[in-house]
C-alpha positions in Angstrom: 3.6 -8.3 -22.7 2.1 -8.2 -19.2 1.0 -11.8 -19.3 4.4 -12.9 -20.6 6.2 -11.0 -17.8 3.7 -12.3 -15.2 4.4 -15.9 -16.4 8.1 -15.3 -16.1 7.8 -13.8 -12.7 5.7 -16.7 -11.4 7.8 -19.5 -12.8 9.2 -21.8 -10.2 12.8 -20.9 -10.9 12.6 -17.7 -12.9 15.5 -16.5 -15.1 16.9 -13.0 -14.4 14.7 -10.5 -16.3 15.9 -8.5 -19.2 16.3 -4.7 -18.6 12.8 -3.8 -20.0 11.1 -6.4 -17.8 13.1 -5.3 -14.7 11.9 -1.8 -15.5 8.3 -2.8 -15.5 8.8 -4.9 -12.3 10.2 -1.8 -10.6 7.3 0.3 -11.8 4.9 -2.3 -10.6 6.6 -2.3 -7.2 6.1 1.5 -7.0 2.4 1.0 -7.9 2.0 -1.7 -5.3 3.6 0.5 -2.6 1.3 3.4 -3.5 -1.8 1.2 -3.5 -0.9 -0.5 -0.2 -2.8 2.1 2.0 -6.0 1.7 -0.1 -5.7 5.3 -1.4 -3.9 5.4 -4.8 -3.9 9.2 -5.1 -3.2 11.3 -8.1 -0.2 12.8 -6.4 1.3 9.3 -6.0 0.6 8.5 -9.7 2.3 11.8 -10.6 5.3 11.0 -8.4 5.6 7.5 -9.9 5.6 9.1 -13.4 8.3 11.5 -12.3 10.5 8.8 -10.7 10.1 6.6 -13.9 10.8 9.5 -16.2 13.9 10.5 -14.3 15.3 7.0 -13.7 14.8 5.8 -17.3 15.1 9.1 -19.2 11.5 8.9 -20.4 9.1 11.5 -21.7 6.0 12.2 -19.6 3.9 10.2 -22.1 6.4 7.3 -21.9 6.4 7.3 -18.1 2.6 7.3 -18.0 2.5 4.4 -20.4 5.0 2.5 -18.3 3.0 3.2 -15.2 -0.2 1.9 -16.9 1.6 -1.3 -17.9 2.8 -1.6 -14.3 -0.7 -1.1 -12.9 -1.9 -4.0 -14.9 1.0 -6.2 -13.9 0.6 -5.2 -10.2 -3.0 -6.2 -10.2 -2.3 -9.6 -11.5 1.0 -10.4 -9.7 0.5 -12.7 -6.7 3.1 -11.3 -4.3 5.8 -8.7 -3.8 8.6 -11.2 -3.6 8.4 -11.7 -7.4 9.1 -8.1 -8.1 11.8 -7.7 -5.6 13.6 -10.9 -6.8 13.4 -9.7 -10.4 14.9 -6.3 -9.4 17.5 -7.8 -7.1 18.8 -10.1 -9.8 18.8 -7.4 -12.5 20.1 -4.4 -10.6 23.5 -3.9 -8.8 23.4 -3.0 -5.1 24.1 0.8 -5.5 21.2 1.0 -7.9 19.0 -0.9 -5.5 19.6 1.8 -2.9 18.3 4.2 -5.5 15.3 2.0 -5.9 14.7 2.3 -2.1 14.9 6.1 -2.6 12.4 5.9 -5.4 10.1 3.9 -3.1 10.4 6.5 -0.3 9.5 9.2 -2.8 6.2 7.4 -3.3 5.6 6.8 0.4 6.2 10.5 1.1 4.4 11.8 -2.1 1.3 12.9 -0.2 3.3 14.4 2.8 2.5 11.6 5.2 4.1 8.3 6.2 1.2 6.0 6.0 1.5 3.0 8.2 0.8 0.4 5.5 3.1 2.0 3.0 5.9 2.4 5.6 5.5 -1.3 6.7 5.6 -2.6 3.2 8.7 -0.5 2.4 10.5 -1.8 5.5 9.7 -5.4 4.3 10.8 -4.6 0.7 14.3 -3.2 1.6 15.7 -6.5 2.9 14.0 -8.4 0.0 16.0 -6.2 -2.3 19.1 -7.0 -0.3 19.5 -3.4 1.0 20.6 -3.2 4.6 18.8 -1.2 7.2 21.5 1.5 7.4 21.4 2.2 3.6 17.6 2.1 3.6 17.5 4.6 6.5 20.0 6.9 4.7 17.9 6.7 1.6 14.8 7.7 3.5 16.7 10.6 5.1 17.9 11.9 1.7 14.3 11.8 0.4 12.9 13.5 3.5 15.6 16.2 3.2 14.6 16.7 -0.5 10.9 16.8 0.4 11.1 19.0 3.4 14.2 21.1 2.6 16.1 20.2 5.8 
């Protein structure tokens, strides 16, 4: 499965991904973001599992399995652009704003805004076609949830 998805992501002119593959691409993007600071902490893994379980109505076991599949894909995938393109083509704009929220949940999972994670997320938002205003509002909603403001 991972090799097939990787082949489709790296094709010169990839077709839009089916729902299940777009789901793995999003999970891989969450993993890539969490790993970007060189510290893939347990709290980030747990947060990825929670995001995936909530977004896709998965059990905890199913969410962990999806994350494991995404970890393998993320390790093999050459660049972030492939994930964002797959998501952008498969997901309507409003849902992509929710993707940005999910990414902010990962950035803020350990209570700090790490520079590498923050920079990667600021690069990802426009790749997903999400404008700065909506990305900032998504961050604010997540910060309000995390810190109870």
